[in-house]
C-alpha positions in Angstrom: -38.0 40.3 -39.7 -41.3 41.8 -39.8 -40.1 44.9 -37.9 -37.0 45.3 -39.8 -38.9 45.0 -42.8 -41.3 47.5 -41.4 -38.7 49.8 -40.3 -36.6 49.8 -43.4 -39.7 50.5 -45.5 -40.7 53.7 -43.3 -37.4 54.6 -42.9 -36.7 54.8 -46.7 -39.7 56.7 -47.3 -39.1 59.3 -45.1 -35.8 59.9 -46.1 -36.7 60.3 -49.8 -39.9 62.3 -48.7 -42.3 59.9 -50.1 -43.8 60.6 -46.5 -43.1 64.4 -46.4 -42.2 66.4 -43.5 -45.9 67.0 -41.4 -47.4 63.9 -42.9 -49.6 62.6 -40.3 -51.4 58.9 -40.1 -52.6 56.6 -37.5 -50.9 53.3 -36.6 -53.7 51.4 -38.6 -53.3 53.5 -41.5 -49.2 52.9 -41.6 -50.1 49.2 -41.0 -52.6 49.0 -43.9 -50.2 51.0 -46.2 -47.4 48.3 -45.4 -49.9 45.4 -45.4 -48.7 44.1 -42.0 -50.1 43.7 -38.5 -50.0 46.6 -36.2 -47.3 44.9 -33.7 -44.4 45.1 -36.0 -45.4 48.6 -37.6 -45.5 49.8 -33.7 -42.1 48.5 -32.7 -40.7 49.9 -36.2 -42.2 53.3 -35.1 -40.8 53.5 -31.6 -37.0 53.0 -33.3 -37.8 55.6 -35.7 -39.1 57.9 -33.1 -35.8 57.3 -31.1 -33.7 58.1 -34.3 -35.6 61.8 -34.4 -37.4 61.0 -37.6 -41.1 60.8 -36.3 -42.8 62.3 -33.4 -45.8 59.5 -31.7 -48.8 61.6 -30.7 -50.9 60.1 -28.6 -54.6 59.4 -30.0 -53.4 60.8 -33.2 -50.7 58.3 -34.5 -47.6 59.3 -36.4 -46.1 62.6 -37.4 -43.1 62.9 -39.6 -40.7 65.6 -38.1 -40.5 68.9 -39.9 -37.4 70.1 -41.6 -36.3 73.1 -39.5 -33.4 75.3 -40.0 -32.3 75.4 -36.4 -32.4 71.4 -36.3 -30.4 71.2 -39.5 -27.8 73.8 -38.1 -27.4 71.9 -34.7 -26.8 68.5 -36.9 -24.3 70.1 -38.9 -22.7 71.7 -36.0 -22.4 68.0 -34.6 -20.9 66.7 -38.0 -18.5 69.5 -38.2 -17.1 68.8 -34.5 -17.1 64.6 -35.2 -16.3 63.7 -38.6 -13.4 65.8 -39.5 -11.5 64.5 -36.2 -12.7 60.8 -37.1 -11.2 61.1 -40.8 -7.9 62.6 -39.4 -7.7 59.6 -37.0 -8.1 57.2 -39.9 -5.3 59.0 -42.0 -3.0 59.2 -39.0 -2.8 55.4 -39.1 -2.1 55.0 -42.9 -5.5 53.4 -44.3 -5.0 50.5 -46.8 -6.0 50.8 -50.2 -8.5 48.0 -49.3 -9.7 50.2 -46.4 -10.0 53.0 -49.0 -11.5 51.3 -51.9 -15.3 52.1 -50.7 -14.2 55.7 -50.7 -12.7 55.7 -53.8 -15.8 53.8 -55.4 -18.2 56.3 -54.0 -16.3 59.2 -55.1 -16.1 57.9 -58.7 -19.8 57.4 -58.6 -20.5 61.1 -57.3 -18.1 62.1 -60.4 -20.2 59.8 -62.7 -23.8 60.8 -61.5 -22.7 64.5 -61.8 -21.8 64.1 -65.6 -25.2 62.8 -65.9 -26.8 65.5 -63.9 -28.5 62.6 -61.7 -28.7 64.2 -58.3 -30.6 61.3 -56.7 -27.6 59.0 -57.7 -25.2 61.7 -56.3 -26.7 62.0 -53.1 -26.7 58.2 -52.5 -22.9 58.2 -53.7 -22.3 60.9 -51.3 -23.9 59.0 -48.5 -21.9 55.7 -49.1 -18.7 57.8 -48.9 -19.4 59.4 -45.4 -20.9 56.0 -44.1 -18.0 54.1 -45.7 -15.4 56.6 -44.0 -17.3 56.0 -40.5 -16.5 52.2 -41.0 -13.1 52.6 -41.8 -12.3 54.7 -38.8 -13.4 52.0 -36.4 -15.2 53.6 -33.6 -18.8 51.8 -33.8 -20.4 54.0 -31.3 -19.4 57.2 -33.3 -20.3 55.6 -36.5 -23.8 55.0 -35.2 -24.4 58.6 -33.8 -23.2 60.3 -36.9 -25.3 57.9 -39.3 -28.5 58.7 -37.3 -27.3 62.6 -37.8 -27.1 61.7 -41.4 -30.4 60.2 -41.6 -32.0 63.2 -40.1 -30.2 65.5 -42.4 -30.7 63.4 -45.5 -34.4 64.7 -45.9 -33.2 68.6 -46.1 -30.4 67.5 -48.6 -32.9 66.1 -50.9 -35.2 69.2 -51.0 -32.3 71.5 -51.3 -30.2 70.0 -53.6 -32.6 70.9 -56.4 -32.3 74.4 -55.5 -28.9 74.9 -56.3 -26.2 74.4 -58.8 -24.8 70.9 -59.4 -22.6 69.9 -56.6 -19.3 70.2 -58.8 -17.5 71.7 -55.8 -18.8 69.2 -53.1 -17.5 66.5 -55.6 -14.1 68.1 -55.9 -13.9 68.2 -52.0 -14.6 64.8 -51.6 -11.8 63.8 -53.8 -9.4 66.4 -52.2 -10.3 64.5 -48.8 -9.7 61.2 -50.2 -6.3 62.4 -51.5 -5.4 63.5 -48.1 -6.3 60.2 -46.3 -4.2 58.4 -49.0 -1.2 60.4 -48.2 -1.8 59.8 -44.8 -1.8 63.6 -43.8 -4.0 64.0 -40.9 -4.1 67.7 -40.6 -4.9 68.2 -44.3 -7.5 65.7 -44.0 -9.1 67.3 -40.6 -8.8 70.8 -42.4 -10.4 69.8 -45.8 -13.3 67.9 -43.8 -14.1 70.6 -41.5 -14.2 73.3 -44.5 -16.2 71.1 -46.4 -18.9 70.6 -43.8 -18.7 74.1 -42.8 -19.4 75.0 -46.7 -22.1 72.6 -47.1 -23.8 73.7 -43.9 -24.0 77.1 -45.0 -25.0 76.4 -48.7 -28.1 74.1 -47.1 -29.1 76.7 -44.8 -29.5 79.4 -47.5 -31.4 76.9 -49.8 -33.8 75.6 -47.1 -34.7 79.4 -46.0 -35.4 79.9 -49.6 -37.4 76.6 -49.8 -39.5 77.5 -46.9 -40.3 81.0 -48.0 -41.6 79.2 -51.3 -44.2 77.1 -49.3 -45.8 80.5 -47.5 
């Protein structure tokens, strides 16, 4: 339980950029921050390194990985290759309303957050949509791979979300994908999901480049 607690807390702080890209600290400093012993912290850090969020540097401790445009492009290339086909397979078998309920709930939450201009709430609902789709499609290994990539991309999304217009278009795209899933239209689901991922990747890359220039 202590390892899981340390892992969950550190991961949440990394995803939210509380521990920002480039942050460095020794293991004792991290343990002190969490008010834990070093053993569970060490095990949690090993898990986070395996997930691509940090680097363990000998004699220097922990370094939160930087957000690099090349890394984000690779991540979105993989997401674009995997997610549309997974969504299409779900559509092809005709998902039930019970299976689609988490996706409907997440879409509604995105729409409501947008009306409030609550970007953090919108990002949480967006994550919930993609994770719910992964759960519904039924391939556990694929779900774990994509969830890890989503964690790695989340930090860049949080940084760039405030550098662009409100995500009206992305919200509409999620609603369109959900409608195609509900109809059982596999090809439309694949096409819409792929277009959504490609557009989102291009938008994120442009914003990330702008952000990096502002940090010079």
